[in-house]
Structures are given as structure tokens and as C-alpha cells.
C-alpha positions as CSV (number, residue, x, y, z in Angstrom):
1,M,4.2,37.6,-4.5
2,V,0.7,36.9,-3.2
3,P,-0.3,33.2,-3.6
4,A,-3.2,32.6,-5.9
5,E,-6.4,31.5,-4.4
6,P,-7.2,27.9,-5.2
7,S,-9.9,27.4,-7.8
8,V,-13.3,26.4,-6.5
9,P,-13.2,22.8,-7.7
10,V,-9.8,22.2,-6.1
11,A,-10.9,23.9,-2.9
12,A,-14.2,21.9,-2.9
13,Q,-12.3,18.7,-3.5
14,L,-9.9,19.3,-0.6
15,A,-12.7,20.2,1.7
16,G,-14.5,17.0,0.8
17,N,-11.4,15.0,1.6
18,L,-11.2,16.6,5.0
19,D,-14.6,15.2,5.8
20,D,-14.0,11.8,4.2
21,G,-13.1,9.2,6.9
22,D,-11.8,6.9,4.2
23,F,-9.4,9.4,2.7
24,P,-5.8,8.2,3.2
25,A,-4.4,11.3,4.8
26,Y,-1.8,10.0,7.2
27,S,1.6,8.6,6.6
28,M,2.8,5.5,8.5
29,S,4.9,7.6,10.9
30,A,2.0,10.0,11.6
31,A,-0.5,7.2,12.1
32,A,1.9,5.4,14.4
33,A,2.5,8.6,16.4
34,M,-1.2,9.2,16.8
35,L,-1.8,5.7,18.0
36,G,1.3,5.6,20.2
37,V,2.7,2.5,18.5
38,Q,5.7,1.6,16.4
39,P,5.3,1.4,12.6
40,A,5.9,-2.3,12.9
41,F,2.5,-2.6,14.7
42,L,0.8,-1.1,11.7
43,R,2.7,-3.3,9.3
44,G,1.6,-6.3,11.4
45,L,-2.0,-5.3,11.1
46,G,-1.6,-5.4,7.3
47,D,0.3,-8.7,7.5
48,N,-2.6,-10.2,9.4
49,G,-5.2,-8.9,6.9
50,L,-6.9,-6.4,9.3
51,L,-5.8,-3.3,7.4
52,D,-5.0,-2.7,3.7
53,P,-3.8,0.9,3.6
54,A,-3.7,2.9,0.5
55,R,-0.4,3.6,-1.2
56,S,1.1,6.8,-2.3
57,D,2.5,7.2,-5.8
58,G,5.9,6.3,-4.2
59,G,4.5,3.2,-2.6
60,H,4.3,4.5,1.0
61,R,1.4,3.3,3.2
62,R,-1.3,6.0,3.7
63,Y,-3.9,5.6,6.5
64,S,-7.4,7.0,6.7
65,R,-9.3,7.9,9.9
66,A,-11.3,4.7,9.5
67,D,-8.0,2.7,9.4
68,L,-6.8,4.5,12.5
69,Q,-10.1,3.6,14.3
70,I,-9.6,-0.1,13.5
71,A,-5.9,0.1,14.5
72,A,-6.8,1.8,17.8
73,R,-9.3,-1.0,18.6
74,A,-6.6,-3.6,17.7
75,R,-4.2,-1.8,20.1
76,E,-6.8,-2.0,22.9
77,V,-7.1,-5.7,22.4
78,V,-3.3,-6.2,22.3
79,D,-3.0,-4.0,25.5
80,A,-5.5,-6.3,27.1
81,G,-3.1,-9.2,26.6
82,M,-3.9,-10.7,23.3
83,N,-1.2,-11.4,20.6
84,L,-1.4,-9.4,17.4
85,A,-2.9,-12.2,15.3
86,A,-5.6,-12.8,17.9
87,A,-6.3,-9.1,18.2
88,C,-6.8,-8.8,14.5
89,R,-9.2,-11.8,14.4
90,I,-11.2,-10.3,17.4
91,V,-11.5,-6.9,15.7
92,E,-12.6,-8.7,12.4
93,L,-15.2,-10.7,14.3
94,E,-16.5,-7.5,16.1
95,A,-17.0,-5.8,12.8
96,E,-18.7,-8.9,11.3
97,L,-21.0,-9.0,14.3
98,A,-21.9,-5.3,14.0
99,R,-22.7,-5.8,10.3
100,T,-24.9,-8.8,11.1
101,R,-26.7,-6.9,13.8
102,A,-27.4,-4.1,11.3
103,E,-28.7,-6.6,8.7
104,L,-30.9,-8.2,11.3
105,A,-32.3,-4.8,12.4
106,E,-33.1,-4.0,8.8
107,A,-34.8,-7.3,8.2
108,R,-36.9,-6.8,11.3
109,R,-37.9,-3.3,10.0
110,T,-38.8,-4.8,6.6
111,L,-40.8,-7.6,8.3
112,R,-42.8,-5.1,10.4
113,R,-43.4,-2.9,7.4
114,L,-44.7,-5.9,5.4
115,R,-46.8,-7.2,8.2
116,G,-48.3,-3.7,8.5
117,K,-49.3,-3.7,4.9
118,T,-51.1,-7.1,5.2
119,D,-52.8,-6.3,8.5
120,G,-54.5,-3.2,7.1
């Protein structure tokens, strides 16, 4: 029997999920293997509030590519000698700093635009 081709909406939805960095595509064991860590490391990131992975219908943790990027950065910090709690806090502060810098850049662009309107 030849498998039926997926309908266009389902295929389009699946293709969209492949491009979505926030789509929870990876099980805990797959995520741990990709990062070269034990599952306990990923649980620890959740316990410290750095990650809040999605859950499958069965309650299993599911990680997105965005989650894996955060976890990889935490691993780098741990590998550099920090304990897990400190690594989580450092990664949180790095993200906060990046957001603040982006907000500042936007405020500067707005200020330049507004000054340009009054100078003319």
C-alpha cells in the first residue's frame, strides 16, 4: 500500500515547525545527547529557573532549539568553572544585558529620528 500524501495544511504546518526555533522538537534524552550532558543537567537548568521546557501530552520535557542554545551557553559557563546556579544567573544576566542594549539602540534611533524632524 502506498502511503497517502499529507494534506497541504498539515505539510505546511510541519514545514513551519521545522523553521520555528521555539518549537519543542527534542526529548530530554535527545537534547542531552546533543549537548553532551546528562539529563540531570537539563533538569537542573529548569530547577534554577533558566529553562522552562514544554511538556508532551505524557508530561515529558520537550526542548526547542532556543532552549538548546541557552543550555549550551550554560554548559560553557559550567565548563569554565562556575557551579550550576551561578551559570544560570550569568546566562540570565547576559540575556538581560542583550535586551537592554537592544532597547537602548532603539531609543537612540528614535531620538535621532525625532531630532531630524525638528531640525528640518
